[in-house]
C-alpha positions as CSV (number, residue, x, y, z in Angstrom):
1,M,-12.4,15.5,-29.5
2,L,-13.8,12.8,-31.8
3,V,-17.4,13.5,-33.0
4,Q,-19.6,10.4,-33.1
5,H,-21.9,9.9,-36.1
6,P,-25.5,10.4,-35.0
7,L,-26.6,6.9,-36.1
8,H,-23.8,5.4,-34.0
9,R,-25.0,7.5,-31.0
10,A,-28.6,6.4,-31.7
11,C,-27.6,2.7,-31.6
12,Q,-25.6,3.3,-28.4
13,L,-28.6,4.9,-26.7
14,A,-31.1,2.3,-28.0
15,R,-28.7,-0.5,-26.8
16,K,-28.6,1.2,-23.4
17,A,-32.5,1.3,-23.3
18,V,-32.6,-2.4,-24.1
19,Q,-30.0,-3.1,-21.4
20,L,-32.0,-1.0,-18.9
21,D,-35.3,-2.8,-19.7
22,P,-35.0,-5.8,-22.0
23,N,-38.8,-6.3,-21.7
24,L,-39.6,-2.9,-23.4
25,P,-40.7,-3.5,-27.0
26,E,-40.2,0.2,-27.8
27,A,-36.5,-0.1,-26.9
28,H,-36.0,-3.1,-29.2
29,A,-37.9,-1.2,-32.0
30,A,-35.7,1.9,-31.5
31,L,-32.6,-0.3,-31.8
32,G,-34.0,-2.0,-34.8
33,Q,-34.7,1.3,-36.6
34,A,-31.2,2.6,-35.8
35,L,-29.6,-0.7,-37.0
36,S,-31.7,-0.5,-40.2
37,R,-30.5,3.0,-40.9
38,M,-27.0,1.7,-40.5
39,R,-27.9,-1.0,-43.0
40,E,-27.4,-3.8,-40.5
41,H,-30.6,-5.4,-41.7
42,E,-30.5,-8.9,-40.2
43,A,-29.9,-7.4,-36.7
44,A,-32.6,-4.8,-37.3
45,V,-35.2,-7.5,-38.2
46,A,-34.1,-9.5,-35.1
47,E,-34.7,-6.5,-32.8
48,F,-38.2,-6.0,-34.2
49,E,-39.0,-9.7,-33.9
50,R,-38.0,-9.4,-30.2
51,A,-40.2,-6.3,-29.8
52,M,-43.2,-8.2,-31.3
53,A,-42.5,-11.3,-29.1
54,L,-42.8,-9.0,-26.1
55,N,-46.0,-7.4,-27.5
56,P,-47.6,-9.0,-30.6
57,N,-49.6,-5.8,-31.2
58,F,-46.4,-3.7,-31.4
59,T,-45.2,-3.4,-34.9
60,G,-43.6,0.1,-34.8
61,S,-41.9,0.5,-38.2
62,F,-41.3,-3.2,-38.8
63,G,-42.6,-2.9,-42.4
64,E,-40.0,-0.2,-43.1
65,V,-37.3,-2.4,-41.7
66,L,-38.4,-5.5,-43.7
67,L,-38.6,-3.4,-46.8
68,G,-35.1,-2.1,-46.3
69,A,-33.9,-5.7,-45.6
70,G,-35.2,-6.7,-49.1
71,D,-38.4,-8.5,-48.0
72,P,-41.2,-6.4,-49.7
73,V,-43.8,-9.1,-49.7
74,E,-43.6,-9.6,-45.9
75,A,-43.3,-5.9,-45.4
76,L,-46.5,-5.3,-47.3
77,S,-48.5,-8.1,-45.6
78,G,-47.3,-7.1,-42.2
79,K,-47.6,-3.3,-42.6
80,C,-51.0,-3.2,-44.3
81,G,-52.8,-4.6,-41.3
82,W,-51.0,-2.1,-39.1
83,I,-51.4,0.9,-41.3
84,R,-55.2,0.5,-41.3
85,S,-55.4,0.3,-37.6
86,T,-52.9,3.1,-36.8
87,C,-52.6,6.8,-37.4
88,L,-51.3,7.1,-40.9
89,G,-49.3,10.1,-39.8
90,A,-46.9,7.7,-38.0
91,W,-46.3,5.5,-41.0
92,K,-43.0,6.2,-42.7
93,P,-42.4,3.6,-45.4
94,W,-39.5,4.8,-47.5
95,G,-40.0,3.2,-50.9
96,S,-43.0,1.3,-49.6
97,P,-43.1,-2.5,-50.4
98,T,-45.2,-1.9,-53.4
99,I,-42.6,0.2,-55.2
100,C,-40.2,-2.6,-54.9
101,S,-42.6,-5.4,-55.8
102,G,-43.8,-3.7,-58.9
103,N,-47.4,-3.5,-57.6
104,M,-47.4,0.3,-57.1
105,R,-51.1,0.9,-57.8
106,R,-51.9,-0.6,-54.4
107,R,-49.9,2.1,-52.7
108,C,-51.6,5.1,-54.2
109,P,-54.8,5.1,-52.0
110,L,-52.9,4.6,-48.8
111,S,-50.3,7.3,-49.6
112,R,-53.0,9.7,-50.8
113,E,-54.9,9.2,-47.5
114,W,-51.7,9.7,-45.6
115,A,-50.9,12.9,-47.5
116,T,-54.5,14.2,-46.9
117,R,-54.2,13.6,-43.1
118,T,-50.7,15.1,-42.9
119,P,-50.5,17.7,-45.7
120,N,-47.3,19.3,-44.4
121,F,-45.4,16.0,-44.0
122,R,-43.0,15.3,-46.9
123,A,-42.9,11.4,-46.9
124,P,-46.3,10.7,-48.5
125,H,-45.7,13.2,-51.2
126,V,-42.3,11.6,-52.0
127,L,-44.0,8.2,-52.3
128,L,-46.8,9.6,-54.5
129,A,-44.3,11.4,-56.7
130,A,-42.3,8.2,-57.3
131,T,-45.3,6.0,-57.7
132,H,-47.1,8.3,-60.2
133,A,-43.8,8.7,-62.2
134,Q,-43.2,5.0,-62.4
135,L,-46.8,4.5,-63.5
136,G,-46.3,7.1,-66.2
137,N,-48.6,9.7,-64.6
138,I,-46.1,12.5,-65.0
139,E,-48.5,15.3,-64.4
140,Q,-49.5,13.9,-61.0
141,A,-45.9,13.0,-60.2
142,R,-44.8,16.6,-60.9
143,A,-47.7,17.9,-58.7
144,E,-46.5,15.7,-55.8
145,A,-42.9,16.8,-56.4
146,A,-44.0,20.4,-56.1
147,E,-45.6,19.5,-52.8
148,V,-42.3,17.9,-51.6
149,L,-40.5,21.1,-52.5
150,R,-43.1,23.3,-50.9
151,I,-42.7,21.4,-47.6
152,E,-38.9,21.2,-47.9
153,P,-37.5,23.7,-50.4
154,K,-33.9,22.3,-50.1
155,Y,-35.0,18.7,-50.7
156,T,-32.7,16.7,-53.0
157,I,-32.6,13.1,-54.0
158,E,-28.9,12.8,-53.4
159,G,-29.0,14.6,-50.0
160,T,-32.2,14.1,-48.2
161,Q,-33.6,10.9,-49.8
162,A,-30.4,8.9,-50.2
163,R,-29.5,9.6,-46.6
164,L,-32.8,8.5,-45.3
165,T,-33.3,5.3,-47.4
166,P,-32.0,2.2,-45.7
167,F,-32.4,-0.3,-48.6
168,K,-30.3,-3.5,-48.5
169,R,-30.9,-4.1,-52.2
170,P,-29.5,-1.3,-54.3
171,E,-32.1,-2.0,-57.0
172,D,-35.0,-1.1,-54.6
173,A,-33.4,2.2,-53.8
174,E,-32.7,2.9,-57.4
175,H,-36.3,2.2,-58.4
176,L,-37.5,4.7,-55.9
177,F,-34.8,7.3,-56.9
178,D,-35.6,6.7,-60.6
179,G,-39.2,7.6,-59.9
180,L,-38.2,10.7,-58.1
181,R,-36.0,11.8,-61.0
182,K,-38.9,11.2,-63.4
183,A,-41.1,13.3,-61.2
184,G,-38.7,16.2,-61.6
185,L,-37.2,16.3,-58.1
186,P,-33.7,17.7,-58.0
187,E,-30.8,15.3,-57.9
188,R,-28.5,17.8,-56.0
Protein backbone atom coordinates (compact mmCIF):
# COMPACT_ATOMS: atom_id res chain seq x y z
CA MET A 1 0.00 0.00 0.00
CA LEU A 2 1.39 3.39 -1.03
CA VAL A 3 1.37 5.96 1.79
CA GLN A 4 0.48 9.44 0.66
CA HIS A 5 2.42 12.45 1.96
CA PRO A 6 0.28 14.43 4.45
CA LEU A 7 0.55 17.65 2.40
CA HIS A 8 -0.75 15.89 -0.70
CA ARG A 9 -3.63 14.53 1.37
CA ALA A 10 -4.32 18.00 2.78
CA CYS A 11 -4.47 19.39 -0.77
CA GLN A 12 -6.82 16.60 -1.83
CA LEU A 13 -9.18 17.26 1.06
CA ALA A 14 -9.08 21.04 0.56
CA ARG A 15 -9.78 20.64 -3.17
CA LYS A 16 -12.73 18.42 -2.24
CA ALA A 17 -14.01 21.12 0.15
CA VAL A 18 -13.77 23.72 -2.63
CA GLN A 19 -15.57 21.33 -4.97
CA LEU A 20 -18.35 20.73 -2.43
CA ASP A 21 -18.82 24.46 -1.72
CA PRO A 22 -16.98 26.81 -4.07
CA ASN A 23 -18.47 29.78 -2.19
CA LEU A 24 -16.82 28.89 1.12
CA PRO A 25 -13.82 31.19 1.74
CA GLU A 26 -12.42 28.86 4.41
CA ALA A 27 -12.18 26.06 1.85
CA HIS A 28 -10.18 28.25 -0.55
CA ALA A 29 -7.95 29.41 2.32
CA ALA A 30 -7.31 25.83 3.44
CA LEU A 31 -6.33 24.93 -0.11
CA GLY A 32 -4.16 28.04 -0.30
CA GLN A 33 -2.33 27.11 2.89
CA ALA A 34 -1.74 23.54 1.75
CA LEU A 35 -0.47 24.74 -1.63
CA SER A 36 1.84 27.22 0.08
CA ARG A 37 3.33 24.46 2.24
CA MET A 38 3.93 22.50 -0.96
CA ARG A 39 5.65 25.63 -2.31
CA GLU A 40 3.08 26.13 -5.07
CA HIS A 41 3.08 29.83 -4.28
CA GLU A 42 1.19 31.34 -7.23
CA ALA A 43 -1.67 28.83 -6.85
CA ALA A 44 -1.73 29.48 -3.09
CA VAL A 45 -2.03 33.26 -3.59
CA ALA A 46 -4.80 32.70 -6.14
CA GLU A 47 -6.78 30.60 -3.65
CA PHE A 48 -6.52 33.29 -0.97
CA GLU A 49 -7.56 35.93 -3.48
CA ARG A 50 -10.65 33.80 -4.23
CA ALA A 51 -11.35 33.49 -0.49
CA MET A 52 -11.14 37.26 -0.05
CA ALA A 53 -13.30 37.88 -3.14
CA LEU A 54 -15.98 35.77 -1.47
CA ASN A 55 -15.56 37.57 1.84
CA PRO A 56 -13.37 40.71 1.91
CA ASN A 57 -13.06 40.43 5.70
CA PHE A 58 -11.61 36.96 5.45
CA THR A 59 -7.82 37.02 5.41
CA GLY A 60 -6.98 33.77 7.16
CA SER A 61 -3.21 33.31 6.79
CA PHE A 62 -2.89 35.32 3.58
CA GLY A 63 0.04 37.30 4.95
CA GLU A 64 1.92 34.07 5.62
CA VAL A 65 1.23 32.88 2.09
CA LEU A 66 2.33 36.21 0.58
CA LEU A 67 5.49 36.11 2.65
CA GLY A 68 6.29 32.61 1.47
CA ALA A 69 5.59 33.71 -2.11
CA GLY A 70 8.28 36.38 -1.75
CA ASP A 71 6.07 39.46 -1.33
CA PRO A 72 7.01 40.75 2.14
CA VAL A 73 5.76 44.31 1.57
CA GLU A 74 2.27 43.18 0.62
CA ALA A 75 2.32 40.57 3.39
CA LEU A 76 3.16 43.20 5.98
CA SER A 77 0.61 45.74 4.79
CA GLY A 78 -2.10 43.13 4.46
CA LYS A 79 -1.36 41.30 7.68
CA CYS A 80 -0.90 44.27 10.01
CA GLY A 81 -4.50 45.38 9.71
CA TRP A 82 -5.67 41.85 10.27
CA ILE A 83 -3.35 41.11 13.17
CA ARG A 84 -4.58 44.11 15.13
CA SER A 85 -8.21 43.10 14.69
CA THR A 86 -7.78 39.39 15.33
CA CYS A 87 -6.72 37.15 18.17
CA LEU A 88 -2.94 37.16 18.04
CA GLY A 89 -2.91 33.50 19.00
CA ALA A 90 -4.18 32.61 15.54
CA TRP A 91 -1.39 34.51 13.77
CA LYS A 92 1.33 32.20 12.43
CA PRO A 93 3.74 34.22 10.28
CA TRP A 94 6.83 32.06 9.76
CA GLY A 95 9.62 34.48 9.18
CA SER A 96 7.25 37.43 9.27
CA PRO A 97 7.45 40.00 6.49
CA THR A 98 9.73 42.21 8.53
CA ILE A 99 12.51 39.65 8.86
CA CYS A 100 12.66 39.46 5.08
CA SER A 101 12.38 43.17 4.44
CA GLY A 102 15.10 44.07 6.90
CA ASN A 103 12.75 46.14 9.08
CA MET A 104 12.74 43.68 11.97
CA ARG A 105 12.24 46.23 14.73
CA ARG A 106 8.61 46.61 13.66
CA ARG A 107 7.96 42.95 14.45
CA CYS A 108 9.17 42.91 18.06
CA PRO A 109 6.13 44.56 19.73
CA LEU A 110 3.63 42.39 17.83
CA SER A 111 5.57 39.20 18.45
CA ARG A 112 6.08 40.12 22.12
CA GLU A 113 2.33 40.69 22.56
CA TRP A 114 1.61 37.42 20.77
CA ALA A 115 4.08 35.58 23.05
CA THR A 116 2.49 37.17 26.12
CA ARG A 117 -0.99 36.08 25.06
CA THR A 118 0.10 32.56 24.13
CA PRO A 119 3.07 31.75 26.41
CA ASN A 120 3.11 28.05 25.54
CA PHE A 121 2.96 28.54 21.78
CA ARG A 122 6.34 28.17 20.10
CA ALA A 123 5.95 30.40 17.01
CA PRO A 124 6.21 33.87 18.60
CA HIS A 125 9.28 32.82 20.56
CA VAL A 126 10.90 31.51 17.36
CA LEU A 127 10.25 34.87 15.67
CA LEU A 128 11.55 36.82 18.64
CA ALA A 129 14.68 34.66 18.86
CA ALA A 130 15.50 35.24 15.19
CA THR A 131 14.66 38.94 15.32
CA HIS A 132 16.70 39.67 18.43
CA ALA A 133 19.63 37.68 17.06
CA GLN A 134 19.60 39.53 13.73
CA LEU A 135 19.42 42.84 15.60
CA GLY A 136 22.44 41.84 17.70
CA ASN A 137 20.47 41.44 20.95
CA ILE A 138 22.03 38.06 21.67
CA GLU A 139 21.01 37.87 25.34
CA GLN A 140 17.34 38.39 24.46
CA ALA A 141 17.67 36.02 21.49
CA ARG A 142 19.04 33.27 23.74
CA ALA A 143 16.24 33.84 26.27
CA GLU A 144 13.66 33.37 23.50
CA ALA A 145 15.54 30.31 22.23
CA ALA A 146 15.31 28.86 25.74
CA GLU A 147 11.54 29.42 25.64
CA VAL A 148 11.33 27.61 22.29
CA LEU A 149 13.16 24.63 23.80
CA ARG A 150 11.02 24.74 26.95
CA ILE A 151 7.91 24.47 24.80
CA GLU A 152 9.34 21.94 22.35
CA PRO A 153 12.46 20.24 23.77
CA LYS A 154 13.16 18.40 20.49
CA TYR A 155 12.96 21.53 18.34
CA THR A 156 15.63 21.77 15.64
CA ILE A 157 16.14 24.23 12.83
CA GLU A 158 16.71 21.43 10.33
CA GLY A 159 13.75 19.36 11.44
CA THR A 160 10.94 21.45 12.77
CA GLN A 161 11.65 24.85 11.29
CA ALA A 162 12.81 23.90 7.82
CA ARG A 163 9.83 21.58 7.44
CA LEU A 164 7.34 24.29 8.40
CA THR A 165 8.77 27.23 6.47
CA PRO A 166 7.25 27.63 3.00
CA PHE A 167 9.49 30.34 1.53
CA LYS A 168 9.70 30.71 -2.23
CA ARG A 169 12.93 32.69 -1.99
CA PRO A 170 15.72 30.70 -0.31
CA GLU A 171 17.33 33.91 0.97
CA ASP A 172 14.23 34.66 3.08
CA ALA A 173 14.37 31.25 4.73
CA GLU A 174 18.13 31.50 5.21
CA HIS A 175 17.78 34.91 6.90
CA LEU A 176 15.35 33.39 9.38
CA PHE A 177 17.49 30.27 9.92
CA ASP A 178 20.62 32.38 10.35
CA GLY A 179 18.87 34.32 13.12
CA LEU A 180 17.84 31.08 14.79
CA ARG A 181 21.41 29.78 14.65
CA LYS A 182 22.70 33.03 16.15
CA ALA A 183 20.10 32.66 18.92
CA GLY A 184 21.61 29.29 19.78
CA LEU A 185 18.83 26.96 18.63
CA PRO A 186 20.12 23.53 17.62
CA GLU A 187 20.61 22.81 13.94
CA ARG A 188 19.85 19.07 14.29
